N, CA, C and O atoms as a MOPAC input file, in Angstrom:
PM7 MOZYME 1SCF
protein

 N    235.61500 1   -25.34000 1   310.91800 1
 C    234.75700 1   -25.30000 1   310.31900 1
 C    235.50800 1   -25.95200 1   308.77800 1
 O    236.47800 1   -25.40500 1   308.25400 1
 N    234.93200 1   -27.02500 1   308.29800 1
 C    234.95000 1   -28.14800 1   307.04900 1
 C    234.22900 1   -27.61300 1   305.86800 1
 O    233.05800 1   -27.86000 1   305.58200 1
 N    235.41700 1   -26.51600 1   304.92000 1
 C    235.28300 1   -26.66800 1   303.53200 1
 C    235.90800 1   -27.04300 1   302.57100 1
 O    237.11400 1   -26.90600 1   302.36900 1
 N    234.60200 1   -27.87700 1   301.48000 1
 C    235.46300 1   -28.37200 1   300.96600 1
 C    236.89900 1   -29.60100 1   301.41400 1
 O    237.09200 1   -30.43000 1   302.30400 1
 N    237.40800 1   -29.25600 1   300.59500 1
 C    238.61000 1   -30.58200 1   301.26100 1
 C    239.57300 1   -29.68800 1   302.32600 1
 O    240.49500 1   -30.31300 1   302.85000 1
 N    239.38100 1   -27.97600 1   302.74700 1
 C    239.92800 1   -27.10900 1   303.64900 1
 C    239.50900 1   -27.93700 1   304.81000 1
 O    238.80200 1   -28.94400 1   304.76600 1
 N    240.06500 1   -27.35200 1   305.90400 1
 C    239.79000 1   -27.11400 1   307.18600 1
 C    240.14500 1   -25.80300 1   307.59900 1
 O    241.12900 1   -25.21800 1   307.14800 1
 N    239.21300 1   -25.22800 1   308.61700 1
 C    239.52200 1   -23.60500 1   308.79200 1
 C    238.71500 1   -23.97700 1   310.42600 1
 O    237.58700 1   -24.36200 1   310.73300 1
 N    239.99500 1   -23.61700 1   311.23000 1
 C    239.62600 1   -23.30300 1   312.69700 1
 C    239.20500 1   -22.27000 1   312.68700 1
 O    239.32600 1   -21.39800 1   311.82700 1
 N    238.33600 1   -22.25100 1   314.22300 1
 C    237.13200 1   -21.40700 1   314.68900 1
 C    237.96400 1   -20.59200 1   315.23800 1
 O    237.21900 1   -19.64800 1   315.50200 1
 N    239.44800 1   -20.17100 1   315.75100 1
 C    240.00900 1   -19.07900 1   316.32200 1
 C    240.17900 1   -18.29700 1   315.32800 1
 O    240.20900 1   -17.10600 1   315.63700 1
 N    240.37500 1   -18.68500 1   313.58600 1
 C    240.49100 1   -17.78900 1   312.91800 1
 C    239.44400 1   -16.93600 1   312.57600 1
 O    239.89600 1   -16.00200 1   311.91400 1
 N    238.58800 1   -16.87800 1   312.69300 1
 C    237.48300 1   -16.29700 1   312.42600 1
 C    237.03300 1   -15.43900 1   313.68000 1
 O    237.02000 1   -15.93300 1   314.80800 1
 N    236.72700 1   -14.35200 1   313.47000 1
 C    236.84800 1   -12.95100 1   314.53100 1
 C    235.12700 1   -12.62500 1   314.21300 1
 O    234.96700 1   -12.19000 1   313.07200 1
 N    234.21600 1   -12.72100 1   314.78300 1
 C    233.37000 1   -11.65700 1   314.67500 1
 C    233.00700 1   -11.03700 1   315.66300 1
 O    233.25100 1   -11.36000 1   316.82600 1
 N    231.97900 1    -9.45000 1   315.06000 1
 C    231.62200 1    -8.53100 1   315.82100 1
 C    230.36700 1    -8.33100 1   315.78300 1
 O    229.83000 1    -8.34400 1   314.67600 1
 N    229.60000 1    -8.10300 1   316.92100 1
 C    228.08900 1    -7.85500 1   316.51800 1
 C    227.65800 1    -6.60100 1   316.63200 1
 O    227.66500 1    -6.30000 1   317.82600 1
 N    227.20200 1    -5.52200 1   315.80700 1
 C    227.11000 1    -4.06400 1   315.82400 1
 C    225.58200 1    -4.00200 1   315.36700 1
 O    224.95200 1    -5.02700 1   315.10500 1
 N    225.14200 1    -2.97300 1   315.30700 1
 C    223.70700 1    -2.20000 1   315.13000 1
 C    223.68400 1    -2.32000 1   313.81100 1
 O    224.65300 1    -1.86000 1   313.20700 1
 N    222.53800 1    -2.98800 1   312.99900 1
 C    222.39600 1    -2.91000 1   311.56400 1
 C    221.76600 1    -1.29200 1   311.23800 1
 O    221.65200 1    -0.38300 1   312.05900 1
 N    221.47100 1    -1.27200 1   310.02800 1
 C    220.76900 1    -0.20200 1   309.74100 1
 C    219.71600 1    -0.31400 1   308.76000 1
 O    219.61600 1    -1.48800 1   308.40600 1
 N    218.94600 1     0.39500 1   308.22100 1
 C    218.01100 1     0.07900 1   307.74700 1
 C    216.50700 1    -0.52300 1   308.81300 1
 O    216.63100 1    -0.89400 1   309.98000 1
 N    215.43400 1    -0.49000 1   308.19500 1
 C    214.29900 1    -0.47400 1   308.55300 1
 C    214.33700 1    -1.93900 1   310.01200 1
 O    215.01800 1    -2.94500 1   310.21200 1
 N    213.32400 1    -1.32700 1   310.62500 1
 C    213.48600 1    -2.36900 1   312.03700 1
 C    212.65900 1    -1.89700 1   312.79600 1
 O    211.77200 1    -2.73800 1   312.93600 1
 N    212.37700 1    -0.68700 1   313.57800 1
 C    211.58500 1    -0.03500 1   314.52700 1
 C    212.40000 1     0.70400 1   315.48300 1
 O    213.30200 1     1.49100 1   315.19600 1
 N    211.95700 1     0.34400 1   316.76300 1
 C    212.88300 1     0.28600 1   317.68900 1
 C    213.69700 1    -0.59800 1   318.04700 1
 O    214.60300 1    -0.22400 1   318.79100 1
 N    213.64800 1    -1.97400 1   317.66300 1
 C    214.14100 1    -2.85700 1   317.91800 1
 C    215.95300 1    -2.56400 1   317.23700 1
 O    216.99900 1    -3.03800 1   317.68200 1
 N    215.74600 1    -1.58200 1   315.99400 1
 C    216.98000 1    -1.33800 1   315.42700 1
 C    218.01500 1    -0.26400 1   316.29700 1
 O    219.22200 1    -0.09000 1   316.12900 1
 N    217.52500 1     0.08000 1   316.82100 1
 C    218.22900 1     1.05900 1   317.75800 1
 C    218.72900 1     0.37600 1   319.00200 1
 O    219.70800 1     1.04600 1   319.33100 1
 N    218.59800 1    -0.45700 1   319.73800 1
 C    219.23400 1    -1.35700 1   320.68200 1
 C    219.64300 1    -2.26600 1   320.71900 1
 O    220.44200 1    -2.49700 1   321.62600 1
 N    219.26400 1    -3.48100 1   319.57500 1
 C    220.12400 1    -4.72700 1   319.40000 1
 C    221.34400 1    -4.54300 1   318.37700 1
 O    221.28100 1    -3.80400 1   317.39500 1
 N    222.20800 1    -5.13500 1   318.65100 1
 C    223.08800 1    -5.04800 1   317.73100 1
 C    222.86900 1    -6.84000 1   316.99100 1
 O    223.06700 1    -7.91000 1   317.56700 1
 N    222.47400 1    -6.62900 1   315.77500 1
 C    221.65900 1    -7.89500 1   314.65200 1
 C    222.96200 1    -8.12000 1   314.33900 1
 O    223.47300 1    -9.03300 1   314.98800 1
 N    223.70000 1    -7.54300 1   313.50200 1
 C    224.36500 1    -7.64400 1   312.73700 1
 C    226.07600 1    -7.58100 1   312.51000 1
 O    226.75600 1    -6.69000 1   313.02000 1
 N    226.54800 1    -8.48600 1   311.80900 1
 C    227.39600 1    -9.46200 1   312.15300 1
 C    228.53000 1    -8.59200 1   310.87400 1
 O    228.25300 1    -8.28800 1   309.71400 1
 N    229.80000 1    -8.38400 1   311.62500 1
 C    231.35900 1    -8.04200 1   310.98500 1
 C    231.96200 1    -9.40100 1   311.15000 1
 O    232.27800 1    -9.63600 1   312.31600 1
 N    232.29500 1   -10.70400 1   309.98500 1
 C    233.21100 1   -11.34900 1   310.17400 1
 C    234.51800 1   -10.98400 1   309.51600 1
 O    234.85700 1   -10.49300 1   308.43900 1
 N    235.09200 1   -11.41300 1   310.57300 1
 C    236.77000 1   -11.33200 1   309.84100 1
 C    237.74700 1   -12.38100 1   309.86200 1
 O    238.11200 1   -13.03300 1   310.83900 1
 N    238.09000 1   -12.46000 1   308.78700 1
 C    238.89800 1   -13.77600 1   308.50100 1
 C    240.42700 1   -13.54300 1   307.77100 1
 O    240.44800 1   -13.19200 1   306.59100 1
 N    241.68700 1   -13.74900 1   308.50700 1
 C    243.03100 1   -13.20700 1   307.78100 1
 C    243.10400 1   -14.00600 1   306.88600 1
 O    243.13100 1   -15.18800 1   307.23000 1
 N    243.15700 1   -13.71600 1   305.55700 1
 C    243.70300 1   -15.18600 1   304.66300 1
 C    244.69500 1   -15.50200 1   304.61500 1
 O    245.12400 1   -16.63700 1   304.40300 1
 N    245.59600 1   -13.94700 1   304.92600 1
 C    246.89200 1   -14.08500 1   304.34100 1
 C    247.88400 1   -15.27500 1   305.62400 1
 O    248.73700 1   -16.12400 1   305.36500 1
 N    247.40000 1   -14.91900 1   306.75200 1
 C    247.97400 1   -15.73700 1   307.98200 1
 C    247.44600 1   -16.60900 1   308.24500 1
 O    247.95000 1   -16.99300 1   309.30000 1
 N    246.43100 1   -17.46200 1   307.86700 1
 C    245.67300 1   -18.68200 1   307.87000 1
 C    246.46900 1   -19.48000 1   307.10500 1
 O    246.69300 1   -19.32700 1   305.90400 1
 N    247.12800 1   -20.80700 1   308.21300 1
 C    247.71800 1   -21.88200 1   307.91000 1
 C    247.11200 1   -22.92400 1   307.22400 1
 O    247.80300 1   -23.71600 1   306.58300 1
 N    245.69800 1   -23.03600 1   307.29000 1
 C    244.48100 1   -23.91000 1   306.81200 1
 C    244.97800 1   -23.65000 1   304.97600 1
 O    245.31100 1   -24.60400 1   304.27200 1
 N    244.93800 1   -22.37200 1   304.51900 1
 C    244.72600 1   -22.24300 1   302.83300 1
 C    246.10300 1   -22.48300 1   302.15400 1
 O    246.94800 1   -21.66100 1   302.50800 1
 N    246.40600 1   -23.14600 1   301.51800 1
 C    247.58900 1   -23.44500 1   300.13800 1
 C    247.96300 1   -22.17900 1   299.52400 1
 O    247.01200 1   -21.42400 1   299.72600 1
 N    248.56600 1   -21.77400 1   299.09400 1
 C    249.19700 1   -20.45200 1   299.02000 1
 C    248.47700 1   -20.06500 1   297.56500 1
 O    248.12400 1   -18.90400 1   297.35700 1
 N    248.31300 1   -20.96200 1   296.71600 1
 C    247.16200 1   -20.63700 1   295.50600 1
 C    245.72500 1   -20.46800 1   295.38600 1
 O    245.12100 1   -20.00100 1   294.42000 1
 N    245.11900 1   -21.01900 1   296.77000 1
 C    243.39500 1   -20.70400 1   297.15400 1
 C    244.17700 1   -19.79800 1   297.81200 1
 O    244.61400 1   -19.20000 1   296.82900 1
 N    244.67800 1   -19.25100 1   298.76000 1
 C    244.66600 1   -17.78800 1   299.18500 1
 C    245.15600 1   -16.95000 1   298.29100 1
 O    244.79600 1   -15.85200 1   298.71300 1
 N    245.75700 1   -16.78300 1   297.31200 1
 C    246.25300 1   -16.13900 1   295.99900 1
 C    244.84900 1   -15.51600 1   295.25400 1
 O    244.53400 1   -14.38900 1   294.87100 1
 N    244.00000 1   -17.19000 1   295.25100 1
 C    242.54800 1   -16.74500 1   294.02200 1
 C    241.55500 1   -15.86000 1   295.47800 1
 O    240.98900 1   -14.76800 1   295.42200 1
 N    241.63200 1   -16.64700 1   296.44600 1
 C    240.76600 1   -15.82500 1   297.33600 1
 C    240.71800 1   -14.40600 1   297.87900 1
 O    239.74400 1   -13.95700 1   298.48300 1
 N    242.05400 1   -13.59800 1   297.57600 1
 C    241.87500 1   -12.64700 1   298.08200 1
 C    242.09300 1   -11.74500 1   296.81000 1
 O    242.33300 1   -10.53700 1   296.82900 1
 N    241.96500 1   -12.56300 1   295.68000 1
 C    241.54400 1   -12.12500 1   294.62300 1
 C    239.57700 1   -11.76100 1   293.93300 1
 O    238.95400 1   -10.99700 1   293.19500 1
 N    239.39700 1   -12.86700 1   294.78300 1
 C    237.72500 1   -12.70500 1   294.79500 1
 C    237.30900 1   -12.27200 1   295.58900 1
 O    236.15600 1   -11.86200 1   295.45800 1
 N    237.79800 1   -12.15400 1   296.50900 1
 C    237.08600 1   -11.12800 1   297.97900 1
 C    237.08300 1    -9.66300 1   297.27100 1
 O    236.17700 1    -8.88700 1   297.57400 1
 N    238.30700 1    -9.17900 1   296.11600 1
 C    238.31500 1    -7.91300 1   295.80000 1
 C    238.05800 1    -6.70100 1   296.95900 1
 O    238.95500 1    -6.75500 1   297.80100 1
 N    237.36200 1    -5.93400 1   297.15500 1
 C    237.06600 1    -4.48700 1   297.95100 1
 C    236.68400 1    -5.24600 1   299.40700 1
 O    236.66000 1    -4.45300 1   300.34800 1
 N    236.39800 1    -6.57400 1   299.73700 1
 C    235.58100 1    -7.31700 1   300.74600 1
 C    237.38700 1    -7.33100 1   301.70300 1
 O    237.38200 1    -7.19700 1   302.92700 1
 N    238.65200 1    -7.49200 1   300.98800 1
 C    240.14100 1    -8.06500 1   301.46000 1
 C    240.71800 1    -6.29600 1   301.53900 1
 O    240.91900 1    -5.42500 1   300.69200 1
 N    240.81600 1    -6.36700 1   302.83600 1
 C    242.09000 1    -4.83900 1   303.85800 1
 C    243.45800 1    -5.64300 1   303.07400 1
 O    243.81100 1    -6.82100 1   303.02200 1
 N    244.06100 1    -4.23200 1   302.45300 1
 C    245.57900 1    -3.90500 1   302.31200 1
 C    246.48700 1    -5.26700 1   303.10600 1
 O    247.33100 1    -5.99900 1   302.59000 1
 N    245.93200 1    -5.27300 1   304.58900 1
 C    246.47000 1    -6.60000 1   304.99600 1
 C    246.29800 1    -8.16800 1   304.62900 1
 O    247.18400 1    -9.00200 1   304.81200 1
 N    245.02800 1    -8.43900 1   304.08600 1
 C    244.70900 1    -9.58900 1   303.43700 1
 C    243.72000 1   -10.50200 1   304.65700 1
 O    243.57600 1   -11.67500 1   305.00100 1
 N    243.23300 1    -9.28400 1   304.99000 1
 C    241.82000 1    -9.69400 1   306.42900 1
 C    240.58500 1    -9.39200 1   305.21200 1
 O    240.50000 1    -8.29900 1   304.65100 1
 N    239.74100 1   -10.45000 1   304.94500 1
 C    238.75700 1   -10.54700 1   304.50400 1
 C    237.22000 1   -10.15900 1   305.32200 1
 O    236.87300 1   -11.06200 1   306.08400 1
 N    236.45900 1    -9.19600 1   305.27900 1
 C    235.48700 1    -8.61000 1   306.08800 1
 C    234.23900 1    -8.85100 1   305.41300 1
 O    234.06800 1    -8.49100 1   304.24800 1
 N    233.16600 1    -9.57300 1   306.23800 1
 C    231.90000 1    -9.99100 1   305.28800 1
 C    230.81500 1    -9.16400 1   306.39100 1
 O    230.89000 1    -9.12500 1   307.62000 1
 N    230.28200 1    -8.83300 1   305.91700 1
 C    229.36900 1    -7.64000 1   307.15900 1
 C    227.95500 1    -7.81600 1   306.63300 1
 O    227.42400 1    -6.99400 1   305.88700 1
 N    227.27700 1    -9.11600 1   307.13000 1
 C    225.75300 1    -9.47800 1   307.21600 1
 C    224.87400 1    -8.73300 1   307.88200 1
 O    225.11600 1    -8.54500 1   309.07400 1
 N    223.62400 1    -8.11700 1   307.28200 1
 C    222.99600 1    -7.08900 1   308.27000 1
 C    221.46900 1    -7.77200 1   307.41400 1
 O    220.47500 1    -7.04700 1   307.44400 1
 N    221.35400 1    -9.23600 1   306.63900 1
 C    219.89800 1    -9.19800 1   305.87100 1
 C    218.62600 1    -9.52600 1   306.88600 1
 O    217.58000 1    -8.87700 1   306.90000 1
 N    218.91800 1   -10.62500 1   307.70200 1
 C    217.76600 1   -10.60100 1   308.71800 1
 C    218.17600 1   -10.08400 1   310.06800 1
 O    219.25400 1    -9.53100 1   310.28500 1
 N    217.25400 1   -10.30000 1   310.94300 1
 C    216.99500 1    -9.07000 1   311.71400 1
 C    217.11500 1    -9.91600 1   313.04200 1
 O    216.76600 1    -9.37000 1   314.08900 1
 N    217.72200 1   -11.58400 1   313.07500 1
 C    218.26200 1   -11.91900 1   313.87900 1
 C    219.81000 1   -12.23100 1   314.14900 1
 O    220.47000 1   -12.16500 1   313.11200 1
 N    220.46500 1   -12.52000 1   315.16900 1
 C    221.70300 1   -12.25400 1   315.34600 1
 C    222.38700 1   -13.54500 1   314.74000 1
 O    223.27100 1   -13.48100 1   313.88600 1
 N    221.87300 1   -14.76300 1   315.28600 1
 C    221.84500 1   -16.25100 1   314.58500 1
 C    222.29800 1   -16.50800 1   313.58500 1
 O    223.39300 1   -17.03800 1   313.39600 1
 N    221.01100 1   -15.94900 1   312.28000 1
 C    220.76500 1   -15.61400 1   311.25200 1
 C    221.95100 1   -15.11700 1   309.92300 1
 O    222.50400 1   -15.52700 1   308.90300 1
 N    221.79000 1   -13.60700 1   311.08600 1
 C    223.47700 1   -12.73200 1   310.18200 1
 C    224.57500 1   -13.69800 1   310.39200 1
 O    225.35400 1   -13.57900 1   309.44600 1
 N    225.02000 1   -14.70600 1   311.31700 1
 C    226.10400 1   -15.28600 1   311.86300 1
 C    226.26700 1   -16.17400 1   310.85300 1
 O    227.13200 1   -16.34700 1   309.99500 1
 N    225.41800 1   -16.61000 1   311.09400 1
 C    225.22300 1   -18.27100 1   309.97700 1
 C    224.92200 1   -17.78400 1   308.33100 1
 O    225.11000 1   -18.65400 1   307.48100 1
 N    224.52600 1   -16.60900 1   307.93400 1
 C    224.86300 1   -15.52400 1   306.56100 1
 C    226.58100 1   -15.57900 1   306.24600 1
 O    227.40600 1   -15.81700 1   305.36300 1
 N    226.47100 1   -15.27500 1   307.30300 1
 C    227.98300 1   -14.00100 1   307.06400 1
 C    229.34400 1   -15.27200 1   306.98300 1
 O    230.41300 1   -15.01500 1   306.43000 1
 N    229.02300 1   -16.71900 1   307.68500 1
 C    229.97500 1   -17.97300 1   307.62000 1
 C    229.32400 1   -18.21900 1   306.51400 1
 O    230.06700 1   -17.69100 1   305.68600 1
 N    228.46600 1   -18.64700 1   305.94700 1
 C    227.90100 1   -19.18700 1   304.34100 1
 C    228.30500 1   -18.48800 1   303.09700 1
 O    228.39300 1   -19.06900 1   302.01500 1
 N    228.61500 1   -16.87800 1   303.32200 1
 C    229.35000 1   -16.25900 1   302.41700 1
 C    230.61400 1   -16.80700 1   302.56700 1
 O    230.99300 1   -17.65600 1   301.75900 1
 N    231.28900 1   -16.46300 1   303.44100 1
 C    232.36800 1   -16.79700 1   303.37600 1
 C    233.00000 1   -18.09000 1   303.27300 1
 O    234.15300 1   -18.14600 1   302.84400 1
 N    232.36300 1   -19.17300 1   303.62800 1
 C    232.72900 1   -20.56500 1   302.96700 1
 C    232.65500 1   -20.53900 1   301.05400 1
 O    233.42200 1   -21.08000 1   300.25800 1
 N    231.41300 1   -19.68500 1   300.79200 1
 C    231.37200 1   -20.14200 1   299.73200 1
 C    232.03900 1   -19.20900 1   298.29400 1
 O    231.79800 1   -19.26500 1   297.08800 1
 N    233.12800 1   -18.23000 1   299.27800 1
 C    233.94400 1   -17.73400 1   298.87200 1
 C    235.19800 1   -18.70100 1   298.60200 1
 O    235.61100 1   -19.17000 1   297.54100 1
 N    235.64100 1   -18.83400 1   299.85500 1
 C    236.55200 1   -19.87500 1   299.77800 1
 C    236.49600 1   -21.28000 1   298.97000 1
 O    237.60500 1   -21.72200 1   298.66900 1
 N    235.28000 1   -22.11100 1   298.54000 1
 C    235.53500 1   -22.89900 1   297.55700 1
 C    234.77600 1   -22.53200 1   296.87900 1
 O    233.77300 1   -23.24200 1   296.80200 1
 N    234.81100 1   -21.15500 1   295.95600 1
 C    235.17700 1   -21.04300 1   294.63600 1
 C    236.38500 1   -20.84300 1   294.31300 1
 O    236.77400 1   -21.06800 1   293.16700 1
 N    237.44000 1   -20.23900 1   295.58000 1
 C    238.83400 1   -19.94100 1   295.33100 1
 C    239.44900 1   -21.65600 1   295.39100 1
 O    240.57200 1   -21.99300 1   295.01800 1
 N    238.70600 1   -22.30300 1   295.78800 1
 C    239.56700 1   -24.02800 1   295.47200 1
 C    239.36200 1   -24.27500 1   294.00300 1
 O    240.18700 1   -25.03600 1   293.49900 1
 N    238.61300 1   -23.88200 1   293.36600 1
 C    237.94900 1   -24.29700 1   291.48200 1
 C    239.55100 1   -23.84900 1   291.23700 1
 O    239.92100 1   -22.77700 1   291.71500 1
 N    240.45800 1   -24.65500 1   290.51300 1
 C    240.99600 1   -23.90200 1   289.66600 1
 C    240.78400 1   -23.54500 1   288.25900 1
 O    240.09700 1   -24.38600 1   287.67900 1
 N    241.04700 1   -22.85200 1   287.74600 1
 C    240.62300 1   -22.49900 1   286.32800 1
 C    241.40100 1   -23.53500 1   285.21600 1
 O    242.60500 1   -23.78600 1   285.24900 1
 N    240.43200 1   -24.07500 1   284.22700 1
 C    241.53000 1   -24.70500 1   283.37600 1
 C    242.58000 1   -23.92500 1   282.63400 1
 O    242.33700 1   -22.71800 1   282.61700 1
 N    243.56700 1   -24.25000 1   282.08000 1
 C    244.41300 1   -23.33400 1   280.88300 1
 C    243.49000 1   -23.43200 1   279.47200 1
 O    242.98700 1   -24.43000 1   278.95700 1
 N    243.46500 1   -22.35600 1   279.14300 1
 C    243.05900 1   -22.88900 1   277.89700 1
 C    244.29000 1   -22.23200 1   276.98100 1
 O    245.19800 1   -21.42700 1   277.19000 1
 N    243.70400 1   -23.20800 1   275.58000 1
 C    244.62800 1   -23.91100 1   275.13600 1
 C    243.73700 1   -23.14800 1   273.65600 1
 O    242.57100 1   -22.95700 1   273.31000 1
 N    245.21000 1   -22.88200 1   273.08800 1
 C    245.00100 1   -21.85100 1   271.60800 1
 C    244.53900 1   -22.55000 1   270.64000 1
 O    244.55200 1   -23.62100 1   271.24700 1
 N    244.03500 1   -22.88800 1   269.35600 1
 C    243.32800 1   -23.36700 1   268.49000 1
 C    243.33400 1   -22.64800 1   267.50000 1
 O    242.91900 1   -21.49000 1   267.53700 1
 N    243.76900 1   -23.16600 1   266.52400 1
 C    243.54500 1   -22.54400 1   265.01800 1
 C    242.82200 1   -22.93000 1   264.19700 1
 O    242.66100 1   -24.14600 1   264.08900 1
 N    242.10800 1   -21.98600 1   263.30000 1
 C    240.97700 1   -22.49400 1   262.19600 1
 C    241.96900 1   -23.79300 1   261.12100 1
 O    243.15900 1   -23.92600 1   260.83700 1
 N    240.82200 1   -24.47200 1   260.82500 1
 C    241.47600 1   -25.70300 1   259.58100 1
 C    241.35000 1   -24.69100 1   258.44400 1
 O    240.72400 1   -23.63900 1   258.31400 1
 N    242.40500 1   -25.59500 1   257.45200 1
 C    242.39300 1   -24.70800 1   256.26800 1
 C    241.01900 1   -24.92000 1   255.79100 1
 O    240.64400 1   -24.05800 1   254.99500 1
 N    240.09200 1   -25.92900 1   256.09600 1
 C    239.00500 1   -25.59000 1   255.62500 1
 C    237.69700 1   -24.73200 1   255.87100 1
 O    236.63900 1   -24.53300 1   255.27400 1
 N    238.30800 1   -24.31700 1   257.06700 1
 C    237.24400 1   -23.58600 1   257.37500 1
 C    237.90200 1   -21.83000 1   256.81300 1
 O    237.17600 1   -20.96500 1   256.32300 1
 N    239.50400 1   -21.67600 1   257.07800 1
 C    239.83000 1   -20.51300 1   256.17300 1
 C    239.29500 1   -20.18000 1   254.86800 1
 O    238.83800 1   -19.06900 1   254.59600 1
 N    239.38100 1   -21.54900 1   253.74300 1
 C    238.97900 1   -21.33500 1   252.88300 1
 C    237.33400 1   -21.24100 1   252.72900 1
 O    236.99000 1   -20.39600 1   251.90200 1
 N    236.58100 1   -21.73900 1   253.18100 1
 C    235.31500 1   -21.66600 1   253.29900 1
 C    234.54900 1   -19.87600 1   253.74900 1
 O    233.46500 1   -19.46000 1   253.33900 1
 N    235.47700 1   -19.16300 1   254.63100 1
 C    235.60000 1   -17.96600 1   254.90000 1
 C    235.78900 1   -16.77000 1   254.18700 1
 O    235.19300 1   -15.72100 1   254.43200 1
 N    236.59300 1   -16.93100 1   253.33900 1
 C    237.55500 1   -16.64900 1   252.07900 1
 C    236.27800 1   -16.49200 1   251.02100 1
 O    236.00700 1   -15.42100 1   250.47800 1
 N    235.48400 1   -17.81400 1   250.79800 1
 C    235.01100 1   -17.44800 1   249.72600 1
 C    233.61600 1   -17.03000 1   249.94700 1
 O    232.78900 1   -16.67900 1   249.10500 1
 N    233.50000 1   -17.12500 1   251.19900 1
 C    232.24600 1   -16.55900 1   251.45000 1
 C    232.22700 1   -14.66000 1   251.53700 1
 O    231.31200 1   -13.86400 1   251.32600 1
 N    233.64600 1   -14.46000 1   251.93200 1
 C    233.91100 1   -13.07100 1   251.78500 1
 C    233.80500 1   -12.42900 1   250.19900 1
 O    233.15100 1   -11.46700 1   249.79600 1
 N    234.68400 1   -13.32500 1   249.49800 1
 C    234.40300 1   -12.99400 1   248.00200 1
 C    233.04600 1   -12.59000 1   247.34800 1
 O    232.73700 1   -11.58200 1   246.71300 1
 N    232.28800 1   -13.77000 1   247.72700 1
 C    230.84700 1   -13.80800 1   247.37900 1
 C    230.26200 1   -12.95800 1   247.71300 1
 O    229.47100 1   -12.50000 1   246.88800 1
 N    230.34300 1   -12.24300 1   249.21200 1
 C    229.72400 1   -10.84900 1   249.68800 1
 C    230.23400 1    -9.60200 1   248.64500 1
 O    229.63400 1    -8.58500 1   248.29700 1
 N    231.26600 1    -9.98400 1   248.37600 1
 C    232.14100 1    -8.50000 1   247.35800 1
 C    231.57200 1    -8.69800 1   246.24700 1
 O    231.55800 1    -7.88200 1   245.32500 1
 N    231.20300 1    -9.48100 1   246.24000 1
 C    230.70800 1    -9.80200 1   244.70700 1
 C    229.50400 1    -9.00600 1   244.38000 1
 O    229.42900 1    -8.08800 1   243.56400 1
 N    228.30400 1    -9.63100 1   245.35300 1
 C    227.22300 1    -8.83800 1   245.81400 1
 C    227.20100 1    -7.87400 1   245.89700 1
 O    226.34500 1    -7.28200 1   245.24000 1
 N    228.13400 1    -7.08800 1   246.76100 1
 C    228.02400 1    -5.55200 1   246.82000 1
 C    228.44300 1    -4.70500 1   245.92300 1
 O    228.15800 1    -3.50800 1   245.88700 1
 N    229.30400 1    -5.44600 1   244.98200 1
 C    229.52700 1    -4.71400 1   244.03700 1
 C    228.63500 1    -4.90900 1   242.80500 1
 O    228.62900 1    -3.94400 1   242.04000 1
 N    228.11400 1    -5.63500 1   242.56500 1
 C    226.72200 1    -5.40100 1   241.81800 1
 C    226.09900 1    -4.75600 1   242.70000 1
 O    225.57000 1    -5.76700 1   243.16200 1
 N    225.67800 1    -3.90700 1   243.37100 1
 C    224.52600 1    -2.98900 1   243.80700 1
 C    225.32000 1    -1.63100 1   243.39200 1
 O    226.48100 1    -1.26100 1   243.56600 1
 N    223.93600 1    -0.92900 1   242.63400 1
 C    224.48600 1     0.30500 1   242.53900 1
 C    224.77700 1     0.93400 1   241.21400 1
 O    224.68700 1     2.08900 1   240.79700 1
 N    225.13900 1    -0.15100 1   240.71400 1
 C    225.81800 1    -0.29700 1   239.44300 1
 C    224.89600 1     0.17100 1   237.99000 1
 O    225.11000 1    -0.21600 1   236.84100 1
 N    223.92100 1     1.03600 1   238.42200 1
 C    222.96600 1     1.17200 1   237.21500 1
 C    223.40500 1     1.49500 1   235.77900 1
 O    224.21600 1     2.41900 1   235.84900 1
 N    223.22200 1     1.14700 1   234.60500 1
 C    223.30300 1     1.95600 1   233.69700 1
 C    222.64200 1     3.40900 1   233.00800 1
 O    221.88500 1     3.93000 1   233.82600 1
 N    222.70800 1     3.96600 1   232.08900 1
 C    222.50600 1     5.32600 1   231.82300 1
 C    220.91500 1     5.36000 1   231.88500 1
 O    220.34200 1     4.62700 1   231.07900 1
 N    220.23100 1     6.02800 1   232.63800 1
 C    218.52200 1     6.41900 1   232.43300 1
 C    218.14900 1     7.04500 1   230.82200 1
 O    216.99500 1     7.36000 1   230.53500 1

């Protein structure tokens, strides 16, 4: 399975089919259409270490303590569509983990902007100081 620049071997993805909950009439009780997809991110040789760390962080509650990502798909009433949905969700998660965040460079305000801010502050203070100082009636 090609995901961006990475290749994930099909044998690393384990799919089990279970009965879905929710509406569906009599069919819901007889046919296992929901898909539980498991991908062991911690032991996957196709993932670089930095991508693996970001992937497990992005997965959040979908990742077990052992580093296995579990995706449960039951959106559709057919097994092939749920299987495709689960794989697409895994691919989207891995693609997002491949993006490196640009490091933030702290900036300082310019001298001019500091002076303008202080000038405006003192002006506002003067306006407020003039309020409510009414003379004797």
